[in-house]
N, C-alpha and C positions, 0 to 999 in steps of 0.2 A: 503493501500499499505506499501511496504516495505520500510524505508527511503535508499538514497542515501548513498553508501561508497564513499565519493571521488577519491580514489584510484583504484578502482575498473577498468577504464577507462585505467587508466597508465599502470595496469597491463597486462592489455589484450594487449594494443600497446607494452609493453615491451617485451612481448612474443611472438608479430609477428602476431597478431590476427587481425583482425576486429574489433572494436567496435560496437556491434551491440543492442538492445533493449534487446533481447531473452536471448544473452550473459548476460549483465549485470544483467536480470533478473535470471537466474537463476544461478550466482554467490552469490545473494541477499538470492536466497533461500535456497541453501546448508547451509550458513551459519544461516539461521532460522533454518534450521529441520536439526542438524548434524544427520549423519547416518540414511537419508531418504532416500527412495527406487527415480526411476525415475518417481515413479505415483504420489508420495510425494512431488516431485518437478515439477512435472505437474500441480499438483492442484495448489500449492503457485503461480506458474508464470502466470497461467490462472486467476487467481484471481486478480491478479497485470497486467496485459497486458491483457486479456480477451482473444480472441481465437487461441490459438498456436497449431500446430499439436505438435501431441505427439513424431513424429518424429524429428521435430524442437530441440526440447528437448535434446531428445537423442544423436542427433550429438552433442546440445553443448557441453554436460556431455562428449562425448567422447571425444572431442580435448580439453577442458578445464583439463580432466583429464591427455592426451596426453603430453600437454604443464606443466604440472604440478600446476597446478591453482586448482584442488581437489583433494581429493584423492579417490579409488574405491576399496570399500573391498569388499567380499565376503563370508560372513561365510557360513557354510558346511549348505546347505538344505534350504537358506535364496537367494532372490535376491539381484541382487547386491546392495548397499551403498554407498553413498555419502558424502563427510565430507570436510571441508576447512581448518580443523588444517590440513597442512602439512609441511614436513617441518624439522621435529623430527622423534622419533622412538618410535613414543609412539604407544601401542596395544588397544586391547578392549575387555570389561567382555561383555557377550552376557546372558539374561535370554534362558533359555530351555524353559520357560513354554508360556514368551509371548513376548518374542524376542527384547525387550528391549536390547540397544548398548548404553554403556556407553566408554569413555575414560578413559585408566588407563597408566599411567605414564610407562617409559621402567624399567625394573626388577632391573637391576643393570647398572651404569654407562652409556655412551653415545654410539652412534649408532656404528656398532651394537651391541645391550645389550645381544645378545645371538651368540657366537662366538660357530661353527662348532666343535666338535672335531676332523672332515676331511673335511676341504673346498672343499675336492678334485679337488683344482687349482680354484677354484670359485675366482672373488674377490668381496666379500661378502659387501651390503653397505646397507644393511636393514634385519631385520629380523622379521619378521610377527606371532605374538604370538595372538590368542584368549582364552581367560580362557571362559568356561563355567560354567555354574552354574544356581540360581534362584535368582534374583532380591529381594530386601528388601520387597516391596511391594507381589510380590507373594509366600513371604515366609510367612509373615503375614497374608494374604488372604489361603493358605493352612492349619495353624496353627487353625486360625477362622472357617474355617468350619470344623475342626477334632474336636470342641468343642461343634458343633452343638448337639442338642440331638436326636437321633435315633427315630423311632417309637417303638422300644423293650421297652417291661417292664421293670420300674428299681423297682418297689418292689414287694414283693410273693399277694400282693394283689391285684395290678394291675397286674399281668401277671394272677391271675385264674379269673378277669373280662374280661380278653380280650379270655382266655380260654372259658370260658360258652358262650363269645357274639361269637364265632368261631362257637361253637353248634350248636345255637339258626340257626344261617346262614346255617348250612349245612342243617338242619331239614328243613326250608323253603327251600330250593333248593329240597331236596329230595321229598315234597309234591307237590311242584307245577310239577315236573318230573312225581308221580302219577298221577295226573291230567290230565296231557297233555296224556298218553297214552290211 
């Protein structure tokens, strides 16, 4: 079970929300699994509370996002993800290979850190940036797999042995074909 956060109930009340076990559990789950999907949050909450409907989790995430208690992000090609880091204008690094998402502080200055060249009359209060690439684990795994030996012969002797085995194998196959006719 996740430990209680004493101010979660007060935060809910401050935002005009009824304090429920499900909402408290969802807040704790989002804190425990930053950038978790609704399914991730559901798994954590069910582990804490037992049977809770998926719809209850979605409803809680929706209202908590609307009230500014959690932040919802949705990187391209990914389900919505939720985080408890709110109130700042941070961005995200997203791995193209495994989908790992991590926070990265604003590129320059305070919010909004990116000023539009032409704001078209909008009052801009947030800039959302996603940096895409590969995480260190995926880069290391890719490098390790590219160093693994292949089945290709590495010396002239091995190449000759491989060719000889291949000829024998073809000869056996053709003898079998002749016998079966």
